[in-house]
C-alpha positions as CSV (number, residue, x, y, z in Angstrom):
1,M,134.0,0.1,-20.7
2,I,131.5,-2.4,-19.0
3,S,132.8,-4.2,-15.9
4,A,132.5,-8.0,-16.1
5,G,129.2,-9.0,-14.8
6,V,127.6,-5.6,-14.8
7,L,125.3,-4.5,-17.6
8,P,124.0,-1.0,-18.0
9,A,120.3,-0.6,-17.3
10,F,119.3,-0.3,-20.9
11,L,120.6,-3.8,-21.6
12,C,118.8,-5.5,-18.5
13,K,115.8,-7.3,-19.2
14,G,113.0,-5.7,-17.6
15,A,115.0,-2.7,-16.4
16,R,112.9,0.2,-15.8
17,M,113.7,3.9,-16.3
18,R,113.7,6.3,-13.1
19,R,110.6,8.2,-12.5
20,F,109.7,11.6,-11.1
21,K,106.9,11.2,-8.5
22,F,104.7,14.1,-8.4
23,T,101.3,14.1,-6.5
24,L,98.8,17.1,-7.0
25,D,96.9,18.8,-4.1
26,N,93.9,16.8,-5.3
27,G,95.5,13.3,-4.6
28,V,96.4,12.4,-8.2
29,T,99.9,10.9,-8.3
30,L,101.8,10.9,-11.5
31,N,104.9,9.0,-12.2
32,I,106.6,10.8,-14.9
33,M,109.4,9.6,-17.2
34,P,112.3,11.8,-17.2
35,P,112.0,14.5,-19.9
36,T,113.9,14.6,-23.0
37,L,116.6,17.2,-23.5
38,R,114.3,18.9,-26.0
39,M,111.4,19.1,-23.7
40,Y,113.6,20.2,-20.7
41,Y,115.9,22.7,-22.4
42,K,114.0,23.8,-25.5
43,E,110.6,23.9,-24.1
44,L,110.3,24.2,-20.4
45,R,113.5,26.4,-19.8
46,T,112.9,28.7,-22.7
47,A,109.2,29.2,-22.3
48,E,108.3,33.0,-22.8
49,N,104.7,33.0,-21.9
50,D,102.0,31.3,-19.9
51,A,100.9,29.2,-22.9
52,Q,104.3,27.8,-23.7
53,L,105.2,27.1,-20.0
54,F,101.8,25.2,-19.4
55,G,102.3,23.5,-22.8
56,A,105.8,22.4,-21.7
57,V,104.7,21.1,-18.3
58,A,101.7,19.2,-20.1
59,H,104.3,17.7,-22.6
60,I,106.5,16.4,-19.7
61,C,103.6,15.3,-17.4
62,N,102.0,13.4,-20.3
63,R,104.7,10.9,-20.3
64,N,103.2,9.2,-17.0
65,D,102.8,5.6,-16.2
66,E,99.1,6.1,-15.1
67,N,98.3,6.7,-18.8
68,I,96.4,10.0,-17.7
69,E,96.2,12.3,-20.9
70,I,97.9,15.6,-19.6
71,T,97.2,18.6,-21.8
72,E,97.6,22.3,-21.2
73,E,93.9,22.4,-20.3
74,Y,94.5,19.8,-17.7
75,I,97.3,21.8,-16.1
76,I,95.2,24.9,-16.0
77,D,92.1,23.1,-14.5
78,N,93.7,20.5,-12.2
79,F,97.0,22.0,-10.9
80,T,96.7,24.6,-8.1
81,T,99.2,27.4,-8.0
82,D,100.8,25.6,-5.2
83,D,101.1,22.4,-7.5
84,F,102.5,24.5,-10.2
85,R,105.0,26.3,-8.1
86,R,106.1,22.9,-6.6
87,F,106.5,21.2,-9.8
88,M,108.6,24.0,-11.2
89,R,111.0,23.7,-8.3
90,E,110.9,19.9,-7.6
91,L,111.5,18.7,-11.2
92,P,114.9,20.4,-11.8
93,S,115.9,19.5,-8.4
94,W,115.0,15.8,-9.1
95,I,117.1,16.1,-12.4
96,E,120.1,17.3,-10.6
97,N,119.6,14.7,-7.7
98,E,119.4,11.9,-10.5
99,R,122.6,13.2,-12.1
100,S,124.5,13.5,-8.9
101,A,123.6,10.1,-7.9
102,N,124.6,8.5,-11.2
103,P,126.8,10.9,-13.1
104,N,127.2,8.4,-16.0
105,S,123.5,8.4,-16.8
């Protein structure tokens, strides 16, 4: 039920989806849209080898506001091992924090 005078974000004109802000060691900042359930649970969380893992991260990162094309090769060539480790730690943490901050989303 919607309270009087309060519209859900998807009904508000100009409402913007939350973003996961991630900055690589080389200074590139990506404002990434939240991953779909398929991206997160069926690709990232179930990756069984490096190629699947890099592909899943690229698929998630490719949905960025900067319109930078992120491919598996981009991940391999531009992410440092520190970047990759940080991304794998911070993305799930960000998702959990967003869920905790707004359990109805």
